[in-house]
N, C-alpha and C positions, 0 to 999 in steps of 0.2 A: 454473144455481143450482150454488155450491161448497158441500159440507157437509165438516166435519171427520171424520176417520177412524181408528180404533184398532185395532191388531190383536189380535183375542180369539177364536183357536181355541177352540173347545169341548173340555174334557177329555175327553170322550167319544171325540172325534175322536184326540186324542193315542193315548187309550188302545187305540183299536182299532185303530191303525198299529201300535203297539207287538206288539199280539196277534196280526195278520196275518204282522208281521217273524218273530216266535219261531214260526210255525208254515210257514214256507217250505220246501218241498221240494225239496232241492239235486239238480241232476242229476251226472252222473258226467263226468269227461273225462280225454282222454288224457293221462297221465303224460307231464312235461317239454315242455311246448308252452309254458309262459311265457304272454305277450301276443299270440301270434302268431296265435291264433283268437277273440282278445277276452279279455274280462276272467277272469281263474283264477279257478276257486272257491272256494277257500280265501281268497283276497284278498275276494271279495264277500261271503263269510260274516262274515268280519272287519270289515267294513263295517257289514252289517247289525247285526252284533252290538253293535257302538258305538252306531247309531241308536236301537236297542230297549232298550240298556240304561244307556248313559252320556250322552247327548246332553240337556244340558239346555234342552228346547224355551222353556220359560218364561223362562229366562234371555235364550235368543236373541230371543224376543218382545219382552221389555221393552227391548233394546237397539235392536230395530227401531222401537219406538215411542218413542224419543229424538227421532226426526224427526217435523217435524209434517206429518201426512199428510191426504190429502183425496180425495175422488169427485166426480165432476161427470160429465153427460150430454154426448156428443159423437156428432152422427149415430145417436143411438139405443142408441148404447153404452156402459154404466157405465166412466168411464177413472178410475184410482188413479194417486195421483203422492205424492211427497214435495216439500213447498217450504221450501226452506232459504235463508232471506235474510242477505246479507252484512250485517256492520254498516255497510259503507261504502254509502251511498244511491246512491252513483254508480257502483257495481258492475254489471258486464255479464251480463244475463240469460243461463244457458245450459241449456239442453235437453241432457238426456242418455239416449239410447235403447241398451238393455241388447240381449244376444243369447239366444238359446235353446242350449242349458240355462240358464237363468239369471233373473235378477231385477235389481230396484234395489237390494237387498242387495249385489250386486257392489261398490259404490262406497263403500260403509261406511268403508273405510280412508282414501280421499281426500278425504272432506266437509270435514275440519275444515280440510285444507290449501287446498281449491279454495274455500270460503267466503270466505277475505279478499279473493278477487277477483273472484269471482262470486254471482251471487245463482242458485240451483241448483233445478232443475226434474228430478228423477228419475222418471221414468215407467215405468208397467208398461204394458208394450205391448199394444194392444186382444186380448183373448183370453185374456191370460197372468196368471196369479199374481192380483191383484184386480180385475183389469180383465177379468175374466170372470166366467162362460162368456159366449161370442158369441151374441147375439140374433139373428143374421144372417149368412146368407154374404156372400161378396165383399170380405173383409177383405184386401185385398192391399197392396202396397208404398204405393202411391198413394193409396188412401183411408185407410191408417193416417197416412200424410204430412199428408194434407190436415186430421185430426184434432188432429195434435198442433201443426201451426201455429194452428188456431184456438184450442187451448190455450192457447199462449202469449199469444194476443190477449185472451183472457177474463181472462188475470193480470193485463192492462196493458202487456205487454209488446211494444213494434211494432219494437224494434231487438234480436235477439238471436242469440247462436251455439248450434251444434247439436254434436254430439258423438254418434256410434254405433258400436256393436261389433258385428261378424259381421253377423245380421240387422238389428239395429239399425242399421249402417252405412249398408245401402239405404234405410233409411227417412230417414235423415240427410240422404244425398244429393239425395233427391225431396223433402224440406221444401225444400232450398234453391233447388231448381229451379222448385217450384211460386210460392215467394215470396221470388224475389232482392232483392226492395226492404226486407224485412223481418231476411233471414237475413244475416247479416253477415259469418259463415263457417262451415266445417264441415269437423269432424277427425274421420276415420275410423279404424279399426284392426280388424283380421279380415276385411276387406271383400274377397272373392275376385272377381278379375278374370281373364277368360281370354283367349287370342291370338284376334284378328278373323278368321282365316285367312289373312292375308296374309303370303306368306314374309318380306315386308320386317320385318314387327315383329321377326324376329330378328336384325337387321342391327345390329352394333356392340356385342351385348350382352355384360357384362363376365363374368368368370367366377361372380362373387357370382351375377350375375343369370342365368346358365344355369343355377347349383345349385337357386334358386328354381324355375325352371322344369320342373327334374327333379322338385322335390318337388311341385309342382302336379300331375304328370302319374302322379305316383306315388299322390297321395291322390283323384285321380280314379278309379284304375286299380283302388285297394285299399280304399278308404274311404271311398267314396262310397253305400255300401248304405243307410245310415241317413236319408240325403235323399230315396231313390226311396222308400222305405217310407213318410217323412212325406209325401209326396206327396198333394194333395188328397183323391185317390178312397180312400186307406187310413187315413187320419187316425184316423176314427171307429171303424174296426174295431181299431186299434191301442190307442187309449183304453178299449175295452170286453174287454181282454185280460184273463183269468184271475186274472193274476198282476199286475194294475192298477200300472202305472208303476214297470217292474222298474229296480231301481237301476241294473242291469247296462248301462241303455240309455244316459243321459247318461255315465255311469262310461267306456264304451268309447272314444266320439270325443274325449272329455276328455284321457284316456289318451296317444291317439296324439299331442296337440296340445302338452301338456306335462306328459305325465307322470302318474301315478297319483296320485288325488284323495288330499291327506292331510286326515288326521282333523280337525285343528285349523283347516281353512276351511271346513267343513260350514255355519257358517250364511251365507258367503256363496255356496255353491253352490246353495241352495234357501232359499227364505224362508217356506215352508208344509210342514207334515208331513204334508198328506194330496196 
């Protein structure tokens, strides 16, 4: 069964978030470090001030609710998605799977351009945003891919494309592996791959490719800490942190990938205020 869904965050939850932001106890930092040791306290305070006093959640909520949204149950788990049909009946169905930190809101800026040629299914990955909380363990890439392939079938699509970003890219590739007769193409970005260990992997690399390899090594040496802490054995401990989802957590890796988070893009950074 598929049922309609609208985002309606209780005002008490919005007020509680603002109250917690206003009571944040800010730590000290070594002067002059900039972003070398993570998110600067001054930058984070400014971001928290914006979220607590300036950001208009109701306007963001209304913008998100312009998209037709639905819930369904797949493999015992509630899955949320937006389904934006093209005016062209012959348009190609396209499922889009997001990364962490992120949500289906990341794709708001491109919905209008894509719907000219695609029937869009903007999914919230299992356990994330309104596809959560998880009701069972074991939601790995393969299980998530199987559920999303089933979702496309439930929507009546027997041939479709898949796009994925970051963690969503892994799901997208696996969807193609599992359903090669249904998935007509897979497009990914932010999909990290590593050399196999064979020295021959490096033969004939261009200067640009060598630079990418150097950046990958730098990322593994200096910026993979968040990945280790998010490993399955530690996730629940972090989610129960007394600071409750600190803004510095997604802010730090995002700053190293694309520069500091800009205020104007907050709606695309997170679609729930809790």
